[in-house]
N, C-alpha and C positions, 0 to 999 in steps of 0.2 A: 774348389773348395779345399784348404790346405793347412797342415801343421808341419811339425818337424820330422825328420827321418834320420835313421842311423846311416842310411846309404841311399843313393838315388835309385829310382826305379821307373799330369793326374791330369789338375786341374781341376772345378766346377765348378770349389765351385766348380780338385778336378783334375781335378782333375790334373796324360802324363808320360814323361820319358820312361823307358823301360826299367830303369833301376831306381826311380824316385817315386815316392808316394807322398801325397799331401792331401790332407782331408780338408777339403774345402767346403770341401768340398766342395773345389771345384771347383763350381765355379769352383779346376781342375776342376761347384756348382757349382760352382761357382764355387772348383772346382774346384784349387788347388786347390781346396782346397783345396783340379785342378784342378780352381782354379783350382782350376783350375779352380764360378764361379765358381768356381774351383775349382779346388783343390785348397780338417786337420791333417796331420801327417799320415802318409801311407807308407808302411814299412816294408823293407826288403828282408826276406828270409829265404831259406832253402825250401824247395818244394817238398811238401809232406804228402805221403801217399794217403788218399782218403780211405777210411775204414769201409768194410763191406756193409751191405744192407742199405737201410734208409739213409744213414749218415753220408754214404757215398753220393747220394743224390741231393742231400740237404743243402749243399753249397749252391746249387742252381737256384733254389728259392731265395736264398740270401743275396745272390748275385742280382736277381730280378728286383728285389726290394731296394738294393743299393742303386741300381739304375734308375728306378722310379723316384727315389728320394732326391738324388742329385739332379735328375732331369726336371723335377718339379721345383727345384730351388729357384730357377729363374722366374717362374710364375709367382712364387712366394715373395721374391724381391719386388716385382712389379706391384703386387697387391699391397705390400708393406709400405711402399713409397706413396701410395694413395692416401695414407693417413699420417705418415711420419716423414721427417726429413731423412735424406739418404744416410747421413752419419748416424742418426738415431736408429735406423734400421740395422746398420752394421754393428753398432754397439750392442743392440739387443741380440743380434745373431751370435757374436762371439761370447757375450755374457751367458746366454742360455746354453751354448755349446760347452763352455768351460764348466758350468755347473754340472752337466751330465758327466763329463770326464772326471771331475773331482769327486763326484759321488761314487763312481765306479772305483776310482783310486782308493777311496776310503774303505769301501767294502772289501777290496782285495788287500788292504793294509799295506799298500805300497807308498813310497815316499817320493816327494818332489826332488829334483836334483839339488845338490848342496854346493856344488862347485860354482864360484863366482864367474869363472871363465865360461862355463856352460850357460849360465844365465845371460851373460853378455852376448854370446852367439845366438841364443834363443831370442833375445830382444830384437836382433836384426832379422832373424827368420820370421818372427811374428809380424814384423812390419811388411816384409815383402810377400809372405805367404798368406797373411790374413788381413791385417788392417788396411793396407793399400789396395790390394785387388778387390776385396769385398766392397770397399768404399767406391772404387771406380765403377764396378758393376752396378751398384745402387744409383750412382749419379747418371750412368749411361742409360739406365732404363727409364729415366725421366723423359727421354726423347727418342729412344729406339724401342722396337718391340722386344719382348722377352725371347721370341724366336731367334732374332738376330744376335742377341746377347749369348744365347746358348751355342750358336754356331761359332761366334768369335771365341768362345771358351775352348772350342775344339782345336784352335790353332796353337795351344800351349806346347804340344810335342814339336811343332815346327820351330817355335822360338827356342825351345830347349835344345834341339839339334843344332841350330845355327850358333847359339851361344857356347855350347859345349865344345865345338870345334875350336873356338878361340880360347876358352877359359880352361879346358881340361885337356892336358897333353895326351892322355890315353885314348881320347875319342878322336879317331881319324876319319875324315870324310871318305865315303865310298861313292862310286857312281850311283848306286841304288839310292843312297841317302840324299845325295845332292839332287837327284831326279825327284825324289819325294818332296824335298824342300821347295823346288821350283813348281811342282804340281800343286802343292798345298797353297802356295801364295797365288797361283793362278786361280784356284778355287775361291780365295778371298776376293779377288777382283771380280769374279763371276757373281758372287753373292752381292757385292756392292753395285753391280751394274756399271762397271768402269766405262764400257763403250757408250753409255748414255751420259757420261760426265757426272756419275754418281747422283743422278737426278732422283729425287724422292727418298734419299738417304740422309739422315742427319749426320754430318761428318764428325762433329764434335763428340756426339754420343758413341759413334762407332769407334773412333780413335780411343776413347776411354775404355771401351770393352776390350779392344785389342791390347791396350796398355795393361789391363788387368791380367790378361793371359801372358804377356811378356813379364810382368812382375812375378808370376808363378815360376817361370823359367829361371829368372834371376835368383829367386829364393831357393829353388832346388839345387842350383849349382853352388850357392853359398853354403848350404847345409852339407852338401857332399864334400866340400873342401874343408869344413871346419868341425863337423859333428859326427862324421862317419864312424869314428872309433870310440865314441862316448859309451861308457858302460852303464847305461840306464835303460829301463824298459821303454818301449815306444809309447805305452800309456802314460808313463811318468813324464816323458819329454813333451808329448803332445798336450798334456794337461797344463804343464808350465807354459808352453808356447801360447795356448789360447788365453791363459790367465794374463800373460804379458800383453797380448793384443787387446784384451779388455781394458787393462790399465791405460794403454796408449790412447785408445778411443775415448775412455772416460775423461782423460785430460783435454783432448782436442775438441770433442763434440760440444761442450758448453761454450767454447770460444766462438763457434761458427753457427750455432743454432740456439733457438730459444726453447725453453722447456715446453712440452706439449700442454695445451690447456684442456684437452680431452683425449681419451684413449678409445677410438672406435674399435669395436669388437673384431671385425673381420681382418683389418690390417694388423691388429695386435696378435691375433691367432696366427696370421701368416708369418710374422716375425718370430713368434715362439716356435712354429714348425721349422722355420729356416734354421734356427739355432739348435734346438733340441734334437730334431731329426736330421736335417741336412748337414749339420756340422758335428754335433756330439755323437748321436747314434750311428751316423754314417761311418765315422771313423772306426767305431767298434766293430761294425760289420766288415769293413774293408780289411782291418787288421786280421780278423779271423779268417777271411778268405785268402789273404796272402800266406798266412801260416799253413792253411790246409791244402790249397791247390797251387801255390807258388805265384810269384809276381807276374809272370808272363800271361797266365790266364786271367788273373785278377784285374790286370790293367786293361783288359778288353772292355771293361765298363765304360772307358773313355769314349768308345765309338757308339754307345747307345744313348749317351746323355743328350747330344743335340737332336737326335730323333725324337726322344721323349719331350724335350723342351719345346720343340716345334709343334708336336701334336697337342701338348697341353695349351700352348699359347693360342693356337688356332681354334681348338674345341671349346676352351673355357673362357678365354679372353676375347675371342672373335677377332684375332689379329689377321690382317690380310697377308696373303702369301703369293708372291709372283713366281713365275716358273724358275727364274734364275736363283732363287733362294735355296730350294732343295737340290737343284743341280749343282750349284756351287758348293753346298754342304757335302755332297757325295764326293766331289773332287778334293775338298779339304781333307776328308777322312781317308781317302785313298792315298793322298800325299803323306798324311801323318802315319799311316800304316807302313809305307815304304821307309820312312825315316827311322822306324823302330827295328828294321831288319839288322841283323848282325851277321858279318861274314863268317862262313863256316871255317873252322880251323882246318888247315891243309893237312892231309894225311901223309905221314912219312912214307917215303918210297920203300917198297918191299926189299928185303935183303937180296943182293945179287942183281938188282936192276940198275945199279949205278953204272954209268958209262965207264967209270974208272975201276970197276970191280974186276978181279982176275977171273 
């Protein structure tokens, strides 16, 4: 579930590579915002030391709330598509999310970016981090369970690692990261039951969900290359990005769907929750977490999203779960964790230990 970031650190919809944040949520919940189903923007900042007392523990509650909100985003998508077309669900999602961020922006008396160049880059970011992945997840959940969509969202760090090696000169592959990439995609094959010829899995829907996670990774890299040095607050950038995504979908949705003749309450509430909570509020929580405990700890929410999405889908939507789905999900998460490892800087040799020393 995702928006823009000053530097990479999702996914959900979400959800996330270590230096990119995208409120999707998430998707990175979707998630990025990551998306992945996200993954709005998740921001990178220095680690701040938590204050003593209750505040030092307060981030744990917010972390749990963020995990729940992004994990339930896939359930909200599934319920929303039972009453509205996928593009309408996505339009409602970014629209409600944008309203939340714009309201907070107004309360804080901050301004949207003014640079035409920034708006141009944010337009591209809005497409790859919001409009496209959110729509793909919504279409995917017409034919696949929300549990599978949530697991596909967890592949965003794998796509991000694979693409960053090609697109970002500073990201060099290590044995650990390459092993994590291979392990992660082995987990995807396990989830899909590749040894059975993908029997019982809707391939089109699954490819759409994986494509949504890939879109988060493309968006994160684009933002990292174009917006990393922009001097605007993350709230301002994310508000602009979600506003642009809303405009994009407001143009496209009427071309491919007909206006709803009725507005069933439960799907409508699901769309509202998906936007206001899973996209708007989730960004605000994530931004606060990154500022308080640092991006490394905050990004661990990525690994809770598929667990919660699976539990919600099974318990509330009565979705079937075969053994290979949770096993494959664990393999995916293990691979994603390996790809996020960073080599430790080598320590300089102590004086006098050089072979050439006198």
